[in-house]
C-alpha positions in Angstrom: 11.0 -77.9 -34.5 12.4 -75.8 -37.3 8.9 -75.2 -38.5 7.9 -73.8 -35.1 10.8 -71.4 -34.9 10.2 -70.4 -38.5 6.6 -69.4 -37.7 7.8 -67.4 -34.6 10.4 -65.6 -36.8 7.7 -64.5 -39.3 5.4 -63.4 -36.4 8.1 -61.2 -34.8 9.1 -59.8 -38.2 5.5 -58.7 -38.8 5.4 -56.9 -35.5 8.6 -55.0 -36.2 7.4 -54.0 -39.7 4.1 -52.8 -38.3 5.9 -50.7 -35.6 8.2 -49.2 -38.3 5.2 -48.2 -40.4 3.4 -46.5 -37.6 6.3 -44.7 -36.0 6.5 -41.9 -38.6 2.8 -41.2 -38.1 2.9 -40.7 -34.3 1.7 -37.4 -33.0 4.1 -35.0 -31.5 3.2 -32.3 -28.9 2.4 -29.8 -31.7 -0.2 -32.2 -33.1 -1.8 -32.7 -29.6 -2.2 -28.9 -29.3 -4.6 -29.0 -32.3 -7.0 -31.6 -30.8 -10.3 -31.2 -29.0 -11.3 -34.4 -27.4 -15.1 -34.8 -28.1 -16.7 -36.4 -25.0 -20.4 -35.7 -26.0 -22.3 -34.4 -29.0 -25.8 -33.3 -30.0 -27.1 -33.4 -33.6 -30.2 -31.4 -34.5 -32.3 -30.4 -37.5 -32.0 -26.6 -37.7 -33.1 -24.3 -40.5 -33.3 -27.2 -43.0 -29.7 -28.1 -42.2 -27.8 -30.1 -39.6 -26.6 -28.5 -36.4 -23.7 -30.4 -34.7 -22.8 -29.4 -31.1 -19.8 -30.9 -29.4 -18.8 -30.9 -25.7 -15.1 -31.2 -25.8 -12.0 -31.2 -23.6 -9.0 -29.3 -24.8 -5.7 -31.2 -24.6 -3.6 -30.0 -21.7 -1.3 -27.7 -23.8 -4.0 -26.2 -26.0 -5.7 -22.9 -25.2 -8.0 -20.4 -26.7 -11.2 -21.2 -28.5 -14.5 -19.3 -29.0 -16.9 -21.9 -27.9 -19.6 -21.6 -25.3 -17.7 -22.3 -22.1 -19.5 -24.8 -19.8 -17.9 -23.1 -16.7 -14.9 -25.5 -16.3 -11.4 -24.7 -17.5 -10.4 -26.8 -20.6 -14.0 -27.8 -21.3 -16.1 -26.1 -24.0 -19.3 -26.4 -26.1 -19.3 -25.3 -29.7 -21.7 -25.7 -32.6 -21.4 -25.8 -36.4 -24.1 -25.8 -39.1 -24.0 -27.6 -42.5 -25.8 -29.4 -45.3 -24.7 -32.8 -43.9 -23.6 -34.1 -40.5 -20.0 -34.3 -41.6 -20.2 -30.7 -43.1 -21.6 -29.4 -39.8 -19.1 -31.3 -37.7 -16.3 -29.8 -39.8 -17.7 -26.3 -39.4 -17.5 -26.7 -35.6 -13.7 -26.3 -35.9 -13.7 -23.0 -37.8 -13.9 -20.8 -34.7 -11.8 -23.0 -32.5 -8.7 -23.7 -34.7 -8.8 -27.2 -33.1 -9.5 -30.6 -34.8 -12.3 -32.6 -33.2 -11.1 -36.1 -32.0 -14.0 -38.5 -31.8 -12.7 -41.9 -30.4 -13.6 -40.9 -26.8 -17.2 -39.8 -27.5 -19.5 -41.2 -24.8 -23.0 -40.0 -25.7 -24.8 -38.4 -28.7 -28.1 -36.7 -28.2 -30.3 -36.5 -31.3 -32.9 -33.8 -31.4 -36.5 -34.9 -31.7 -37.2 -33.2 -35.0 -34.3 -34.9 -36.7 -35.2 -38.2 -35.1 -38.7 -38.1 -36.5 -37.3 -37.4 -40.0 -34.5 -40.1 -39.9 -31.3 -40.7 -38.0 -29.7 -42.7 -40.8 -27.4 -39.8 -41.7 -26.1 -39.7 -38.1 -25.6 -43.5 -38.0 -23.7 -43.3 -41.3 -21.5 -40.5 -39.9 -20.5 -42.7 -36.9 -20.1 -46.0 -38.8 -18.1 -44.7 -41.9 -15.0 -43.6 -39.9 -13.4 -46.2 -37.6 -12.3 -43.4 -35.3 -15.9 -42.9 -34.3 -16.7 -45.9 -32.2 -19.8 -48.0 -32.1 -19.7 -48.2 -28.3 -21.1 -44.7 -28.1 -24.6 -44.3 -26.7 -27.3 -42.7 -28.9 -30.2 -40.9 -27.1 -33.2 -39.0 -28.3 -33.5 -35.5 -26.7 -36.8 -33.9 -25.9 -36.6 -30.7 -27.9 -33.1 -29.6 -29.1 -30.3 -31.9 -28.2 -28.0 -28.9 -28.0 -29.9 -27.5 -25.1 -29.7 -30.8 -23.2 -26.0 -31.0 -23.8 -25.5 -27.6 -22.2 -27.2 -28.7 -18.9 -25.2 -28.5 -15.7 -24.3 -31.9 -14.3 -24.9 -32.6 -10.7 -22.6 -35.7 -10.2 -20.1 -35.6 -13.0 -17.7 -33.3 -14.7 -19.6 -33.2 -18.0 -23.3 -33.5 -18.8 -22.4 -36.2 -21.4 -20.6 -38.2 -18.7 -23.6 -37.8 -16.4 -25.9 -39.2 -19.1 -23.7 -42.3 -19.5 -23.8 -42.8 -15.7 -27.6 -42.6 -15.8 -27.7 -45.2 -18.6 -25.4 -47.6 -16.7 -27.7 -47.2 -13.7 -30.4 -48.9 -15.7 -28.9 -52.2 -14.7 -30.1 -51.4 -11.2 -33.6 -50.0 -11.9 -34.5 -51.0 -15.4 -36.2 -47.8 -16.4 -33.9 -47.4 -19.5 -32.0 -49.6 -21.9 -28.3 -50.3 -21.6 -27.6 -50.6 -25.3 -25.0 -48.9 -27.4 -25.0 -47.9 -31.1 -23.7 -51.4 -32.1 -26.6 -53.1 -30.5 -29.1 -50.6 -31.9 -27.8 -51.1 -35.5 -27.9 -54.9 -35.1 -31.6 -54.7 -34.2 -32.4 -52.1 -36.9 -30.9 -54.3 -39.5 -32.6 -57.4 -38.1 -35.9 -59.1 -39.0 -38.2 -56.4 -37.6 -36.1 -53.3 -38.5 -37.2 -51.9 -35.1 -35.4 -51.0 -31.8 -35.4 -48.5 -29.0 -33.1 -45.7 -27.7 -33.1 -44.0 -24.4 -35.0 -40.7 -24.2 -33.4 -37.9 -22.3 -34.9 -34.6 -21.2 -34.0 -31.5 -19.1 -35.4 -30.9 -15.7 -35.1 -27.9 -13.4 -33.4 -28.6 -10.1 -34.7 -26.9 -7.0 -32.5 -27.8 -4.0 -35.5 -27.5 -1.7 -38.2 -29.1 -3.8 -36.3 -31.5 -6.0 -36.8 -31.8 -9.7 -39.6 -29.7 -11.4 -40.6 -29.0 -14.9 -40.8 -25.3 -14.4 -38.7 -22.8 -16.3 -35.8 -21.0 -14.6 -33.2 -22.4 -12.3 -30.4 -24.8 -12.9 -31.2 -27.5 -15.4 -29.8 -31.0 -15.5 -30.6 -34.2 -17.5 -32.7 -37.2 -16.7 -33.7 -40.3 -18.6 -37.4 -40.5 -19.4 -38.2 -43.9 -20.9 -37.3 -44.9 -24.5 -37.9 -43.8 -28.0 -39.4 -46.4 -30.5 -37.7 -46.6 -33.9 -38.6 -48.3 -37.2 -36.2 -48.0 -40.2 -34.2 -45.4 -38.3 -37.3 -43.1 -37.8 -38.8 -42.1 -34.5 -42.4 -43.4 -34.0 -43.0 -42.4 -30.5 -42.2 -43.0 -26.8 -42.7 -45.5 -24.0 -42.7 -44.5 -20.3 -40.0 -45.7 -17.8 -42.5 -48.3 -16.4 -43.2 -49.6 -19.9 -39.5 -49.7 -20.5 -39.1 -52.1 -17.6 -41.6 -54.5 -19.3 -39.4 -54.4 -22.5 -36.4 -55.4 -20.4 -38.3 -58.3 -18.9 -39.1 -59.7 -22.3 -35.6 -59.1 -23.6 -34.1 -60.8 -20.6 -32.2 -57.6 -19.5 -33.0 -57.6 -15.8 -30.7 -56.6 -13.0 -31.2 -56.3 -9.2 -34.3 -54.2 -9.7 -36.6 -53.0 -6.9 -40.3 -54.1 -7.3 -43.0 -52.5 -5.1 -46.5 -53.9 -4.8 -49.6 -52.8 -2.9 -50.8 -55.8 -0.9 -54.3 -56.1 0.6 -54.5 -58.8 3.3 -57.2 -57.3 5.5 -55.1 -54.1 5.9 -53.6 -52.1 3.0 -49.8 -52.6 2.9 -46.9 -52.0 0.6 -44.1 -54.5 0.2 -40.8 -53.9 -1.6 -38.7 -56.7 -3.0 -35.3 -56.6 -4.6 -34.9 -59.1 -7.5 -32.1 -61.6 -7.0 -32.7 -63.8 -10.1 -34.5 -63.5 -13.4 -34.8 -66.1 -16.1 -37.1 -66.2 -19.2 -37.7 -69.0 -21.6 -39.6 -68.8 -24.9 -41.5 -71.4 -26.9 -42.7 -70.1 -30.3 -45.5 -71.9 -32.2 -47.5 -71.4 -35.4 -51.0 -72.8 -35.8 -53.3 -72.0 -38.7 -51.5 -68.7 -39.3 -51.6 -67.7 -35.6 -48.1 -67.0 -34.2 -48.0 -67.6 -30.4 -45.0 -66.8 -28.2 -45.3 -68.7 -25.0 -43.0 -67.1 -22.4 -42.3 -68.2 -18.9 -40.7 -65.6 -16.6 -39.2 -67.0 -13.4 -38.2 -64.4 -10.8 -36.7 -64.6 -7.3 -36.5 -61.8 -4.8 -36.1 -60.8 -1.2 -38.3 -58.6 0.9 -36.4 -55.4 1.7 -39.2 -53.3 3.1 -42.7 -53.6 4.4 -45.2 -50.8 5.3 -48.5 -51.8 6.8 -50.5 -52.2 10.0 -50.9 -55.9 9.7 -47.8 -57.9 10.8 -45.9 -59.4 7.9 -45.6 -62.7 9.8 -49.4 -63.1 9.5 -49.5 -62.8 5.7 -49.3 -66.0 3.6 -46.0 -65.9 1.6 -47.8 -67.5 -1.4 -50.2 -64.6 -1.6 -47.4 -62.1 -1.6 -45.6 -64.0 -4.4 -48.8 -64.3 -6.4 -49.4 -60.5 -6.0 -45.9 -59.7 -7.3 -46.3 -62.1 -10.2 -49.7 -60.7 -11.1 -48.5 -57.1 -11.1 -45.5 -57.8 -13.3 -47.6 -59.9 -15.7 -50.2 -57.1 -16.0 -47.5 -54.5 -16.8 -45.8 -56.7 -19.4 -49.0 -57.6 -21.2 -50.2 -54.0 -21.3 -46.9 -52.8 -22.7 -46.9 -55.6 -25.3 -50.4 -54.8 -26.4 -49.6 -51.0 -26.6 -46.6 -51.7 -28.8 -48.5 -54.2 -30.9 -51.5 -52.0 -31.6 -50.1 -48.4 -31.5 -46.6 -48.8 -33.0 -47.1 -52.1 -34.8 -43.4 -53.0 -34.8 -41.6 -55.9 -33.0 -39.2 -54.1 -30.6 -39.0 -57.2 -28.5 -36.9 -59.2 -31.0 -39.5 -61.9 -31.1 -38.8 -62.5 -34.8 -35.3 -63.7 -34.0 -36.7 -66.3 -31.5 -39.2 -67.5 -34.1 -36.5 -67.8 -36.8 -34.6 -70.3 -34.7 -37.5 -72.8 -34.8 -38.9 -71.6 -38.2 -36.0 -70.6 -40.5 -38.4 -69.4 -43.2 -39.1 -66.3 -41.0 -35.7 -65.0 -42.0 -37.1 -64.6 -45.6 -39.6 -62.0 -44.4 -38.8 -58.4 -44.9 -39.5 -56.0 -42.0 -42.9 -54.9 -43.4 -44.0 -58.5 -43.7 -42.9 -59.5 -40.2 -44.3 -56.5 -38.5 -47.6 -57.1 -40.2 -47.6 -60.6 -38.7 -46.6 -59.2 -35.3 -49.4 -56.6 -35.3 -52.2 -58.8 -36.6 -51.4 -62.4 -35.9 -49.2 -62.5 -32.8 -50.2 -63.3 -29.3 -48.2 -63.5 -26.1 -48.9 -66.4 -23.8 -47.1 -65.2 -20.6 -46.6 -67.0 -17.3 -44.9 -65.2 -14.4 -43.6 -67.1 -11.4 -42.2 -65.1 -8.4 -40.4 -66.7 -5.4 -39.4 -64.9 -2.2 -36.1 -66.0 -0.8 -34.7 -65.6 2.7 -34.6 -61.9 3.6 -33.8 -61.3 7.2 -37.1 -63.1 7.9 -37.5 -66.8 8.5 -39.9 -68.8 6.3 -41.4 -71.8 8.1 -42.5 -75.0 6.5 -46.2 -74.2 6.2 -45.3 -71.2 3.9 -46.0 -68.2 6.2 -43.5 -65.5 7.3 -42.4 -65.3 10.9 -40.2 -62.6 12.4 
């Protein structure tokens, strides 16, 4: 009993000591006046140097500042140029007389030129100081990241917040990846040294015609597939549809909507919402050939049908097979493109192989990616089942209204 109370006394003593140490360092109102809360940032290569642009929110009692105002009181955009990322970030503060505060940063847009060179300096900037959190989202911007950061958001207060909302929506549609800096670094430092980041671009909004790519008018941001990285350098891009295939193989599937064109005597279009997705892998090595056998099991419900032929007359098995065939084709085409064009394992297949064959962990990224590009095959099976969806399924396997 004495031992238990003694341990509690030590524990509470440590808490009191910790509080006493931190109390003298607490900010007062004057310190808060000097802070700019960085919500989003863009980092570009500019004139052989780094250009850091921040989208920040002034603390309630601060005022002034010479940044480019985004149109909202208390929110501003300001840039600084320097020989390193830290140097450029520090130079942002010169005209503002405010210290940038990074713990609340939501998104960082990296310009395409810098991404093709290397983003290792940007990663180092965010990992060296604990106040810059690894939960931040990195994205590759088409063109200058600064220009995208200055876009006018449609459904959020800040463009950086709107970008984060778009990323979070990938759970619903799968056309992007919902992975933060921590996850990106984990894969970059893994067996393949490869990973992907979301690509973001500017689009012109026309209230009458929707989004266009023409110049002029109000610009906003949209996700446009993913950027492929190897050893922190940009290799190229994959489309939104190809990004879906990556998510299937990495088991990152939400309640996605899948549409297939079905021919059953009359052309028709059937839309299904996924309700369940499971994937299992069985790696094998035979005579130097690496085979990844993958079984993807999907379930969905029909949410829409467009066609002249009554849905009740179409065999449900044929519908399921058509969905499975379309998904299998997309995944195999994406896998082949990555394997032959980029030649890097962005699917994390190496990690799966290493669980069965530990010697794979001894390979460096160049060795493993050579195996991936030259000696790897995907043996994929896709199974699709349609569940109850406001339509009764009878025992013989056809749909009836």
